[in-house]
N, CA, C and O of each residue as an XYZ file, in Angstrom:
452
protein
N       0.847     -1.744     -0.156
C      -0.032      0.118     -0.030
C       0.432      1.417     -0.267
O       0.199      2.181     -1.203
N       1.401      1.594      1.129
C       2.679      2.395      0.812
C       3.418      2.645     -1.037
O       3.275      3.463     -1.946
N       4.299      1.248     -0.761
C       4.956      1.559     -2.038
C       3.777      1.670     -3.482
O       4.265      1.527     -4.603
N       3.061      1.791     -3.417
C       1.972      2.727     -4.259
C       1.618      3.893     -4.356
O       1.217      4.573     -5.301
N       1.820      4.113     -3.150
C       1.642      5.651     -2.705
C       2.888      6.574     -2.999
O       2.967      7.781     -3.229
N       3.625      5.794     -2.929
C       5.040      6.341     -2.801
C       5.606      6.375     -5.056
O       6.151      7.233     -5.749
N       5.049      4.932     -5.365
C       5.012      5.202     -6.705
C       3.277      6.569     -6.950
O       3.405      6.978     -8.104
N       2.506      6.968     -6.579
C       1.491      7.819     -6.990
C       2.431      9.246     -6.949
O       2.869      9.892     -7.901
N       2.576      9.498     -5.444
C       4.094     10.227     -5.598
C       4.299     11.057     -6.497
O       3.724     12.025     -6.996
N       5.666     10.234     -6.670
C       6.749     10.111     -7.571
C       6.287     10.106     -9.082
O       7.077      9.720     -9.943
N       5.093     10.503     -9.392
C       3.727     10.580    -10.561
C       3.677     11.437    -10.807
O       4.172     12.009    -11.778
N       2.878     11.909     -9.766
C       2.600     13.989     -9.779
C       4.379     15.192     -9.043
O       4.529     16.399     -9.232
N       5.326     14.274     -8.299
C       5.697     15.291     -8.408
C       7.290     15.528     -9.883
O       7.967     16.535    -10.094
N       7.381     13.464    -10.919
C       7.470     13.707    -12.075
C       7.331     14.642    -12.780
O       8.187     15.185    -13.479
N       5.217     15.152    -12.535
C       4.866     16.250    -13.282
C       4.969     16.998    -13.632
O       5.195     17.477    -14.743
N       4.602     17.695    -11.375
C       5.496     19.410    -11.373
C       6.914     19.332    -12.003
O       7.348     20.341    -12.559
N       7.611     18.283    -11.958
C       9.249     19.396    -11.746
C       8.762     19.086    -13.528
O       9.166     20.108    -14.082
N       8.204     18.317    -14.470
C       8.108     19.338    -16.109
C       7.870     20.054    -16.592
O       8.449     20.575    -17.546
N       6.607     20.411    -15.919
C       5.563     21.795    -15.385
C       7.425     22.669    -15.502
O       8.205     22.934    -16.416
N       7.398     22.866    -13.715
C       8.488     24.154    -13.755
C       9.889     24.166    -14.310
O      10.745     24.912    -13.834
N      10.294     22.797    -15.982
C      11.103     23.207    -16.186
C      10.693     23.640    -17.330
O      11.572     24.407    -17.724
N       9.887     23.589    -18.061
C       9.103     24.469    -19.697
C       9.440     25.890    -18.626
O      10.324     26.739    -18.734
N       8.266     25.727    -17.507
C       8.640     27.459    -17.772
C       9.908     28.065    -16.960
O      10.098     29.280    -16.894
N      10.971     26.866    -16.195
C      12.282     27.907    -16.194
C      12.678     28.467    -17.866
O      13.142     29.593    -18.046
N      12.445     27.603    -18.886
C      13.278     27.685    -20.047
C      12.780     29.390    -20.933
O      13.453     29.849    -21.855
N      11.600     30.025    -20.423
C      10.671     31.401    -20.991
C      11.749     32.230    -19.799
O      11.590     33.383    -20.200
N      12.566     32.332    -18.804
C      12.929     33.559    -18.522
C      13.844     33.604    -18.890
O      14.346     32.643    -19.474
N      14.480     34.775    -18.703
C      16.297     35.638    -19.569
C      17.380     34.619    -18.953
O      17.358     33.874    -17.974
N      18.546     34.966    -20.164
C      19.744     33.250    -19.450
C      20.113     34.391    -18.499
O      19.516     35.463    -18.398
N      21.285     33.955    -17.762
C      21.507     34.446    -16.798
C      20.576     34.043    -14.852
O      19.651     33.413    -14.339
N      21.692     34.957    -14.533
C      21.422     35.148    -12.765
C      21.312     35.885    -12.096
O      22.532     35.918    -11.934
N      20.935     36.710    -11.375
C      20.927     38.055    -10.866
C      22.203     37.912     -9.225
O      22.631     37.058     -8.449
N      22.272     38.851     -9.400
C      23.192     38.550     -8.205
C      22.986     40.444     -7.234
O      22.507     41.363     -7.898
N      23.381     40.681     -5.854
C      22.424     42.191     -5.830
C      23.452     42.265     -4.076
O      23.655     41.389     -3.234
N      23.852     43.644     -4.144
C      25.474     44.019     -2.782
C      25.283     45.564     -2.720
O      25.278     46.446     -3.578
N      25.122     45.542     -1.324
C      24.816     46.208     -0.944
C      25.760     47.733     -1.058
O      26.914     47.731     -0.630
N      25.178     48.954     -1.646
C      25.638     50.258     -1.600
C      24.793     51.454     -0.915
O      24.037     52.276     -1.432
N      25.198     51.257      0.477
C      25.216     52.399      1.795
C      23.634     51.620      1.707
O      23.488     50.404      1.580
N      22.400     52.732      1.816
C      21.005     52.708      2.130
C      20.750     51.647      1.221
O      19.870     50.801      1.376
N      21.500     51.710      0.323
C      21.028     51.433     -1.408
C      21.280     50.006     -2.066
O      22.458     49.691     -2.234
N      20.146     48.984     -2.510
C      20.777     48.088     -3.491
C      21.148     48.184     -4.858
O      20.490     48.800     -5.697
N      22.380     47.471     -5.115
C      22.609     47.395     -6.792
C      21.439     45.868     -7.022
O      20.946     45.120     -6.178
N      21.333     45.885     -8.421
C      21.488     44.420     -8.507
C      21.815     44.199     -9.926
O      21.320     44.854    -10.844
N      22.847     43.052    -10.094
C      23.821     43.018    -11.230
C      22.931     41.819    -11.838
O      22.451     41.114    -10.951
N      22.521     41.332    -13.477
C      22.453     40.287    -14.051
C      24.124     39.714    -14.589
O      24.991     40.467    -15.033
N      24.262     38.240    -14.409
C      25.822     37.872    -14.934
C      25.104     36.944    -15.699
O      24.179     36.204    -15.364
N      25.846     37.137    -17.119
C      25.516     36.652    -18.420
C      27.017     36.200    -18.506
O      27.933     36.947    -18.159
N      27.241     34.740    -19.064
C      28.823     34.594    -20.407
C      30.165     35.354    -19.633
O      31.088     35.884    -20.251
N      30.058     35.286    -18.217
C      31.206     35.402    -17.112
C      30.887     37.379    -17.587
O      31.902     37.995    -17.911
N      29.863     37.977    -17.585
C      29.971     39.023    -17.198
C      28.981     39.099    -17.099
O      27.963     38.531    -17.496
N      29.646     40.956    -15.690
C      27.821     41.298    -14.651
C      28.324     42.316    -14.924
O      29.445     42.781    -14.715
N      26.919     42.884    -15.708
C      26.210     43.869    -16.116
C      25.102     44.475    -14.677
O      24.576     43.757    -13.826
N      25.012     45.908    -14.792
C      24.076     46.482    -13.564
C      22.583     47.025    -14.282
O      22.383     47.739    -15.265
N      21.176     46.008    -12.841
C      20.826     47.087    -13.228
C      19.989     48.351    -13.158
O      19.073     48.479    -12.346
N      20.255     49.062    -13.834
C      18.909     50.020    -13.273
C      17.294     49.524    -12.964
O      16.600     48.635    -13.458
N      16.960     50.925    -11.507
C      16.137     50.460    -10.589
C      15.279     50.759    -11.866
O      14.332     49.972    -11.869
N      15.237     51.766    -13.177
C      14.515     51.533    -14.693
C      13.855     49.715    -15.112
O      12.811     49.090    -15.298
N      15.027     49.590    -15.079
C      14.465     47.650    -15.646
C      14.352     46.778    -14.472
O      15.226     45.954    -14.204
N      13.483     46.912    -13.891
C      13.220     46.355    -12.421
C      12.512     45.315    -13.027
O      12.603     44.346    -12.274
N      11.641     44.945    -14.330
C      11.715     43.949    -14.235
C      12.146     43.041    -14.703
O      11.655     41.956    -14.393
N      13.083     43.089    -15.508
C      14.459     42.057    -16.016
C      14.943     41.378    -14.067
O      14.911     40.238    -13.603
N      15.282     42.534    -13.522
C      15.529     42.211    -11.551
C      14.058     40.961    -11.147
O      14.495     39.830    -10.935
N      12.910     41.046    -11.066
C      11.930     40.296    -11.097
C      12.442     39.011    -12.101
O      12.281     37.927    -11.540
N      12.881     38.937    -13.132
C      12.594     37.936    -13.990
C      13.316     36.869    -13.597
O      13.207     35.645    -13.536
N      14.345     38.006    -13.267
C      15.979     36.703    -12.702
C      15.515     36.368    -10.897
O      16.320     35.681    -10.270
N      14.622     36.718    -10.375
C      14.448     36.626     -9.113
C      13.190     35.665     -8.672
O      12.744     35.331     -7.575
N      12.852     35.397     -9.924
C      11.744     34.495     -9.864
C      12.110     32.867    -10.938
O      11.601     31.748    -10.879
N      13.238     33.458    -11.868
C      13.607     32.449    -11.978
C      15.109     31.351    -11.345
O      15.635     30.285    -11.665
N      15.225     32.010    -10.704
C      16.130     31.682     -9.723
C      14.766     30.185     -8.505
O      14.553     28.973     -8.477
N      14.160     31.802     -7.587
C      13.035     30.343     -7.306
C      12.217     29.167     -7.299
O      11.678     28.269     -6.653
N      12.573     30.010     -9.015
C      11.882     28.320     -9.808
C      13.229     27.243     -9.294
O      13.115     26.483     -8.332
N      14.488     27.356    -10.137
C      15.115     26.426    -10.027
C      15.413     26.293     -8.560
O      15.608     25.095     -8.351
N      15.569     27.174     -7.144
C      15.669     26.247     -6.035
C      14.155     25.509     -6.438
O      14.271     24.405     -6.971
N      13.231     25.843     -6.303
C      11.986     24.535     -6.436
C      12.247     23.870     -7.213
O      11.249     23.243     -7.569
N      13.349     23.537     -7.897
C      13.337     22.046     -9.435
C      14.440     21.807     -7.955
O      14.332     22.020     -6.747
N      14.822     21.605     -8.287
C      15.719     20.994     -7.117
C      15.658     20.535     -6.141
O      16.301     19.518     -5.879
N      14.779     21.192     -5.183
C      13.971     20.067     -3.837
C      12.650     19.312     -4.471
O      11.908     18.810     -3.627
N      12.366     19.207     -5.483
C      10.997     18.220     -6.135
C      12.210     17.637     -6.882
O      11.351     17.043     -7.533
N      13.711     17.114     -7.574
C      14.392     16.169     -7.935
C      14.815     16.030     -6.566
O      14.035     15.220     -6.064
N      15.901     16.520     -5.454
C      15.921     15.557     -3.822
C      14.670     14.825     -3.481
O      14.665     13.764     -2.856
N      13.533     15.482     -3.950
C      12.551     14.520     -3.188
C      12.196     13.191     -3.944
O      12.049     12.058     -3.485
N      12.103     13.647     -5.220
C      12.600     11.672     -6.185
C      13.173     10.852     -6.064
O      12.920      9.650     -6.143
N      14.309     11.558     -5.785
C      15.943     11.043     -5.825
C      14.881     10.418     -4.078
O      14.444      9.311     -4.392
N      14.594     10.617     -3.158
C      14.260      9.808     -1.822
C      13.485      8.662     -2.381
O      13.561      7.443     -2.229
N      12.557      9.610     -3.216
C      10.701      7.948     -3.028
C      11.472      7.030     -4.113
O      10.682      6.268     -4.671
N      13.040      6.881     -4.635
C      13.552      6.465     -5.662
C      14.088      5.236     -5.075
O      13.934      4.055     -5.387
N      14.947      5.976     -3.878
C      15.525      5.220     -2.505
C      14.592      4.243     -2.254
O      14.812      3.032     -2.249
N      13.588      4.772     -2.054
C      12.568      3.367     -0.880
C      12.043      2.727     -2.517
O      11.917      1.515     -2.339
N      11.803      2.957     -3.545
C      11.047      2.052     -4.321
C      12.069      1.404     -4.521
O      11.596      0.290     -4.748
N      13.000      1.320     -4.588
C      14.508      0.194     -5.064
C      14.417     -0.318     -3.500
O      14.127     -1.503     -3.338
N      14.657      0.535     -2.291
C      14.743     -0.843     -1.452
C      13.519     -1.397     -0.922
O      13.700     -1.665      0.266
N      12.649     -1.609     -1.205
C      11.547     -1.930     -0.378
C      10.328     -2.492     -2.228
O      10.050     -1.966     -3.306
N       9.945     -4.187     -1.283
C       9.942     -4.935     -2.429
C       8.012     -4.878     -1.780
O       7.649     -5.154     -0.637
N       7.238     -4.499     -2.788
C       6.085     -4.145     -2.987
C       5.147     -5.528     -2.206
O       4.284     -5.549     -1.329
N       5.833     -6.616     -3.046
C       4.946     -7.297     -2.296
C       5.078     -8.118     -0.594
O       4.591     -9.188     -0.229
N       5.942     -7.104      0.193
C       5.835     -6.791      1.517
C       5.631     -6.375      2.043
O       6.045     -6.346      3.202
N       4.550     -5.535      1.360
C       4.064     -3.712      2.242
C       3.048     -3.515      2.875
O       2.061     -2.918      2.446
N       3.241     -4.245      4.532
C       2.201     -4.454      5.136
C       2.319     -3.553      5.905
O       3.192     -3.778      6.743
N       1.932     -2.814      5.984
C       1.889     -1.283      6.971
C      -0.260     -0.776      7.504
O      -1.231     -0.425      6.835
N      -0.146     -0.900      8.208
C      -1.303     -0.547      9.352
C      -2.288      0.606      8.791
O      -1.994      1.722      8.361
N      -3.392      0.062      8.915
C      -4.424      0.745      7.830
C      -4.063      3.030      8.271
O      -3.957      4.101      7.674
N      -4.039      2.507      9.531
C      -3.455      4.161     10.098
C      -2.711      4.714      9.738
O      -2.953      5.890      9.466
N      -1.050      4.039      9.482
C      -0.105      4.452      9.061
C       0.003      5.081      7.573
O       0.999      5.730      7.255
N      -1.224      4.828      6.548
C      -1.735      4.539      5.801
C      -2.534      5.759      5.202
O      -2.666      6.174      4.051
N      -3.113      6.259      6.673
C      -3.912      6.990      6.540
C      -3.657      8.390      6.334
O      -4.328      9.320      5.888
N      -1.948      8.213      7.000
C      -1.604      9.085      7.725
C      -0.352      9.547      6.226
O       0.106     10.677      6.059
N      -0.050      8.328      5.334
C       0.531      9.083      4.455
C      -0.952      9.852      3.225
O      -0.829     10.637      2.284
N      -1.673      9.472      3.552
C      -2.537      9.180      2.175
C      -2.778     11.499      2.689
O      -2.365     12.264      1.817
N      -3.351     12.095      3.901
C      -3.908     12.920      4.124
C      -1.972     13.714      3.932
O      -1.731     14.906      3.741
N      -0.855     12.504      4.076
C       0.448     14.333      4.223
C       0.294     14.818      2.454
O       0.336     15.976      2.037
N       0.088     13.406      1.527
C       0.798     13.208      0.380
C      -0.910     14.477     -0.436
O      -0.652     15.138     -1.441
N      -1.685     14.527     -0.109
C      -3.052     15.226     -0.511
C      -2.799     16.984      0.006
O      -3.477     17.764     -0.663
N      -2.067     17.529      0.909
C      -1.681     18.476      1.053
C      -0.707     19.351      0.674
O      -0.654     20.473      1.178
């Protein structure tokens, strides 16, 4: 039972990962960094080993690069979760899966949130 739930969760995570990877390709290339300059913050766009200042008039680029970084962090998190589920599936035999009903209910509730 738990083995089947883990397979289902892996399928859901795989589909979410594919969706996020498609969205990641829509962002501009490079990445964002920032530095404190007194009481101000300067944004920089790193691309092809060059660093270019992003003026506040081009705030949209900074927002897009920040969202890209967030998407990449979510993708990394999903990949770690999938790797953990794969390790579980590899080491556990589905025919020996005899978990109590209470544990299965708790896992189902956890995965559905």
